[in-house]
N, C-alpha and C positions, 0 to 999 in steps of 0.2 A: 503494499503500498503504500504511495506517496505522502512525504512527508504534507503536513500543514503550514512548515513554514519555511521562506525561505530564506535569500541570502541574509539579509536585514533583521531579522528575528535572531539569525543562530551569529549576529557579533552584537543582536543587545545580550544574548541570552554569554555568549563570554566573556562582555565586560560586566556583567552582574555576578557572575562567577567567582571573578575576581574580586572584590565590591565585596560577595561574602565572606571568601577566606582571608581575604585584611582586614574588613571592619566588624567582621561577625563574632567567627570562628573563635578569633582567642579572648574574647569577650563575655562568650554566652556561659562559662560555666558560670562567673563569675553575677551573672544577670539572671542567671536562676539559681543562682545561693541565694540571692535581692528578694527574689521577689517580683521585678524590673528593672527593665532595660532603658538603657541609657537615651534619654530623649535627645543627646546631639547627633545621633543614628538615623535621626528623620530628619532634621537637618544634611549629612552627610549624605542622605542618599536620596534628596532631593536637588545637593550641586549637585551627581552625577546623571539626572534626573529618573530616580528609579522611585519617585513619589508623583502623582499628579502630573499623571500621561494624559490623563483624559481633560485634561484642563485646555480650556483657548494658551491658545502661546500669547495674544495682547496679556492673559493675565499672567503669564508664568510658569507656562505647564507645554507638555509636548501636543498637546491639540491632535490626538490620537484618540478612536473610537476604535481601535482592534484590542480585543483583550487578548488577541494570541502573546501581546507583552506579558499581561494581569498573566497569566498564563504557566509562564517563562518561569516568570519571580518563582511560582508557589514551584516549581520543578527543583529547580535551584535550589532554594530551602528547606524541600522537603528532602533532595541529594544530600542533603548537611545535617539534618538529624534538627533539622532551625524550629523544631513544630511549635516555641511558646512568642519571640518576639518574631518570629515568621506568624502568625497571628496577629496580635498590633500592625503589622507592616500593613496586612494585604486584607483585613478590619478598613484601614484608614482609605486607602485604596479603589479597592472593589468595592466596596462596602455603603461607608458613610458621602464619601466624596461627591458621589452621583447625584446625591440626594442635595445636594446644594450643587453644584451643576445646572438642576432640573430644573430647579424650582428659584436658586436666588435669582431676584429681581438684579437693576444693574447697578442699583448703588448696592447693597449686599453684596456681587461679585464684586465692584469694587476693592470692598473694602476686607472680605472671606477669602477668594483663590487668588489671588498672589502668595499669602500665608501657608496654605493647604498647599499650596506648588512645589513650596520650594523646602517644606519639612517646620516650617516655624511655627505654623498652629497643627496641634495635633488634634482630631476628633473620634468624636465616638458615637454613640446610640445609643439612647437610655428610654427603654421597651421595659423590660421585667421586673413586675414588682416583687417583695413577699412572699403578697399572697395571689396571684396572678399564673405567674408560668408562662405559661402561650395563647393564656387568653387575653387576649387584650382587649377585649372586649368590658372586662369586668375592670376596668384601673382602676385605682384611687385618687393620682395624682391630681390637682385639680390648679388651673387657674383663671382667674376672677382678673375681666377690667376695668380699666380705673384711670382714666384718663388717658394718654398715652401709652398706659405701658399693663403691664397682670404683671397682677400680684401669685408666687408659682408658689404651692405647698402641698407634700407627697414625699414619696422616694422610689429612688429605685436598686435591684440590685443584677451581683451579673454583668455590671456594666466594665465591659473589657476597656483596657484603654483609659477605665473611673480616675486613674490619679494622674495618670500623665497628658491626659486631656486639658486643651484649650479651648474646644468647643463640641458642645454636647447637647445634638440635639435632642429635644425632650420630648416625648409623645403625653400628650395631658387632655384630661378633660377643658373643655372649656362650652361646654352646652350640655347642662350632664341631661334636659329632659330631649334632647336627642341624639341622646347615645352612641350609636358609633358615629353619627355625621354629627356631632359633636364633639370630638378629637381635634386637637393641632399639631401640629410640630416648631417648639416655641426652641428656640438656638441660645443654650445659657453659655455664657464667658466661664471665662478663669476669673475668678476676682469682686464675683458678682455677694454682693455681702446676703449673706444669708442662705450664698451656695455652698455649704463642708461637706467633704470627702469622708465618706467611712475608712477603716479600715480598708488593709487591701489584704483580700480574704487567701488563705490559703487552704491552695489545692491540691492533688495528689499527678498533676501533670498542669504543662507546660504554664510552667514558673514566673516565668520573663513576662507574659503576657497581665501584665496589672490588671487584677479579676474588681470593684471596690461597689461598694454600696455608695450613695449618694443623695445626699437630703436636703433639702427643699424646705427652704419657713421662711415665709411669705419675705419669700428674692422678689423684688420690683427689676421683671426683662420689659428692656422700649419695645413695645408693639410693632416698632421697624425690624424687631428680629423675631417675627412674624418668618416661617418661610412656608411659600406658598400661599395659599388663604386660607385662611380660618373655618373650622372643620370637616377640610376635608384630610385630612390625617393617615386615612383607612386607604385614601385610594392611593395617597404619595407613598402610604410604608409598603404597599402590593406593588407598584411601578418597577423595583429593585429587587424584586424575590428573587426572579429567576438568577438575574445574574449573582446575585449573592448565593444562594443555593446549588449554586456550580460553578463558583467561585471553592466551598466548602468538599463540594467533590470530587472537582482535578484536586485537593489537596491533595484529602484522602487514598488517591492513585496514584499515584506521585510516593508518597510517602512508603504506600501494599512495596513499590518498588523497590523501594531505597531499604528497605527489611528487607526483600527479596536477595538484591545483594550483596546487602551484610552478610548475609547468611551461609549464604552461596561462600564465602571467602571463608567465612569465621570455619565451616564442617570440610573443604577440603585443607585446610592446616589443622583440625584438634583429633585427636586421637582415642579411642577405647577400644580396648581387648584386641589391644596389635594391630589394628588399623584405624585407616583415616572413618569419618562417620561418615560423611557422602559415600561409602563404598558400603552402605545397609542400606537396603531393600525400601526402609520404609522413610529413612531416610530423600532416596531417590524419589520414591509415592509424592511423598511430603512438597516438593520443591515442584516437580513435575506439573502436581495441580497445580499451587500460590500460580506459577508461574504462565499457566492456562487462565487462570481468574484476570489475570491482569493481564493478561496478551487482546484478551478478549471486551478487557475494561477500557481500554485506552482511547482506538479506533470511536468509539460510540461517545467517548468525550471529546475528544478534536470535532466528529460531528456535531458537538453540543456546542466548543465554543464560535464553529462557523455560524452557526442557526445563528446566535446569541450577533455574533455582529453582522445578521441580514438582518436580524430583529424577529425574525421566526424562531427564539426558542420557547417554549409553549408550558405555560407555568405546571405541567406534569411531567412531562417530556425535564424539565430543570429539578422539579421534585425526583426526578427517576435517579436523574445523576447524582442529590444529593444522596439517596438511599444507599445508591446502590455504591458511589463511592466511599463515604464512613464507612458502612458492614464490611466490605471487603480489607477496607483499611484496618478497622476493629478483627476481625478473622485472619488478613495474615502475622499480625505481627503477634496475635496467639500461636499459631502455630512455629512462627519464625522462632520466636522468645524458648519454644519447649524444642529445638534441636541445639538451643544455646546451652539445654542443662542451669545447674546449678548459676554460670556467670550471668544468664538470661535475667538472674533477679537483682545484678550488678549493675552500677553503673558508670562500668566502668566501661562495658561497648555501650553503644547505642542503641542499643534493642528494647533495651530497662528501660527508660526514658520512654522510650517510640511506643512501648504501650502501655503507657501510664498515658503521657499524652493524647494517645487514637481514642481511649475513652471516652468525653464530653462528644464527642464529632455528632455523637449518633443523636447527642439531645441538642444542642445550641445550632441555631440557623432554624429553629423546625425540626421537631424530635422525629424519630423515622418512626414512627406511630402518626403522625401529624402527615408526614410521604407518604404512606401508606393508604391517608382517609385520599388524597387528594388522588394519585394514580386514580384508586380504587373508582371513586365519581368518573374521570374524565374513561375511562374502560367501561363503567355500566350509563353511561352517555345514552 
């Protein structure tokens, strides 16, 4: 099968791979131990054009809507086992920035997009609340209009980039009587009075992706910070779901590929009962099955990328990409870890952290159960 990547993409890959090896790999263990990555990474990435690729050139971005560049970033991060910091970067690029590009008015675009493209303004989106989980219609965070401001009250949890973020797109209720049609996107900026960040949550994996609780106590947010139009949050959130879910699924397949490559290298070197582990039939069969599953998944993901570029990626197909990619990631890292034996449980080999990092991927961005619900509706229509 012909590759969907051309020479320009491969040059971008080489450049980003060198960036990862020079700027991320040496620092990554420290970030994982600290539970947060260095903010300066975003600025360095911005200098090299690795964030804000889809921001218009007039605002300092790359001016491209070709998602193949985003896919290359995910692939190269997964290749080096950079899951935590990788989540922070892909969240900024693939998931939050599109909302600013699509819904900023001219004044907001001039105010925010240059910093988003340079990496000086780190983004986050705050949907989930302590009692709602995936049920966005049940959010309790409110914003009451008071002249030229909204008074924001409530709490959010599990917010990636929650500590590092400068711009937080907050989903809030501005008209309780309107229900789903009464929800609005408000951009809360670092330093606004009453905006507090809670603890950096202690996770079992993806530790360098700072994940926090956010609290809003009578935060006065200018009406000029409404993203899009008041009351249209649910419509706006749906706009980027296909790209968000594809992004997560792509990373899952790339992580599975990396786990396979690490395992192949390990079983060739490691011996048991006087012979390489690779010589045992069970090892051969496991690797054959894993390699086949990855080989089948990769062309599907590439076709999804092309459909996204064309604007034809359906919600159901994006849900398939997310469901299959993340379930594959979990299955492959689990089976590969088994072949490492006791060393698989140690952090000195990348397979252990990759196993822990994988577990949440079937939860965030919509659980596997929600993906199945979306897909089943399309199947049964």
